[in-house]
C-alpha positions as CSV (number, residue, x, y, z in Angstrom):
1,M,9.7,12.9,-31.2
2,K,12.9,11.9,-29.3
3,K,11.8,14.0,-26.2
4,L,8.4,12.3,-26.2
5,L,10.1,8.8,-26.3
6,I,12.4,9.7,-23.5
7,I,9.5,11.0,-21.3
8,L,7.5,7.8,-22.0
9,L,10.4,5.6,-21.0
10,I,10.9,7.6,-17.8
11,L,7.2,7.4,-16.9
12,S,6.9,3.7,-17.7
13,N,9.9,2.9,-15.5
14,N,8.4,4.8,-12.6
15,V,5.0,3.0,-13.0
16,F,6.5,-0.4,-13.0
17,S,8.7,0.3,-9.9
18,I,5.7,0.6,-7.6
19,E,5.7,-2.1,-5.0
20,F,2.5,-3.7,-3.6
21,R,2.3,-6.1,-0.6
22,S,-0.7,-8.0,0.6
23,M,-1.8,-10.0,3.6
24,Y,-5.0,-12.0,4.1
25,L,-6.3,-11.0,7.5
26,Y,-9.3,-13.3,7.3
27,D,-10.7,-15.6,4.6
28,N,-12.7,-12.7,3.1
29,L,-10.4,-9.7,3.9
30,R,-7.2,-8.7,2.2
31,I,-5.0,-5.8,3.3
32,V,-2.8,-4.2,0.6
33,I,0.0,-1.7,1.2
34,S,2.0,0.1,-1.4
35,D,4.9,2.5,-1.6
36,I,2.7,5.3,-3.1
37,P,2.7,8.3,-0.8
38,C,-0.6,9.4,0.8
39,K,-1.8,12.8,-0.2
40,F,-3.2,14.2,3.0
41,E,-1.6,12.0,5.8
42,K,1.8,10.7,6.6
43,G,2.9,7.4,5.2
44,N,2.0,5.4,2.1
45,R,-1.3,4.2,0.7
46,A,-3.1,1.1,2.1
47,S,-6.5,-0.5,1.5
48,A,-8.7,-3.1,3.1
49,Q,-10.6,-5.1,0.5
50,R,-13.4,-7.7,1.1
51,L,-14.8,-10.2,-1.2
52,D,-18.2,-8.4,-1.1
53,K,-16.4,-5.4,-2.7
54,M,-16.2,-3.3,0.4
55,F,-13.1,-1.1,0.2
56,I,-11.6,1.1,2.9
57,P,-8.6,3.3,2.0
58,G,-5.9,4.2,4.5
59,C,-2.3,5.3,5.1
60,W,0.4,3.1,6.7
61,Y,3.9,3.7,8.1
62,K,6.5,1.6,10.1
63,M,6.4,2.2,13.8
64,K,9.5,3.6,15.4
65,E,8.8,1.9,18.8
66,Y,8.2,-1.5,17.2
67,P,10.0,-1.7,13.8
68,E,8.5,-5.1,13.1
69,L,5.0,-3.6,13.0
70,I,3.2,-1.2,10.7
71,H,0.5,1.2,11.8
72,I,-2.5,1.8,9.4
73,D,-4.8,4.8,9.8
74,W,-8.0,3.9,8.1
75,H,-10.1,6.7,6.5
76,N,-13.2,5.6,8.5
77,G,-11.4,6.6,11.8
78,D,-10.2,3.1,12.8
79,W,-6.6,2.0,12.9
80,S,-4.6,-1.3,12.8
81,E,-1.2,-2.5,13.8
82,L,0.1,-5.5,11.9
83,P,3.4,-7.4,11.5
84,Y,5.2,-6.2,8.3
85,E,6.7,-9.7,7.7
86,K,3.2,-11.1,7.1
87,F,2.8,-9.0,4.0
88,E,3.9,-10.8,0.8
89,K,5.2,-9.0,-2.2
90,V,2.6,-8.9,-5.1
91,T,4.2,-10.1,-8.3
92,K,2.8,-9.5,-11.8
């Protein structure tokens, strides 16, 4: 029982430490980035979310050449470069 409690505490601490940041690109389009690693590409998970429920996943990373920008590779083949400072931390 003690082992189960310790495992649950460790897992819950990891879940709550995930950071999300969002930016409204247009009135109906929100870009969300997280610190969750992508499975098949370099970087962390990102998503483009529209009010009409359209959703495009992607992976983002900070650019070495321009550290103020992030590069997002979208799963539909497109890409974006956006200023990291425009993304606001999502709070609970």
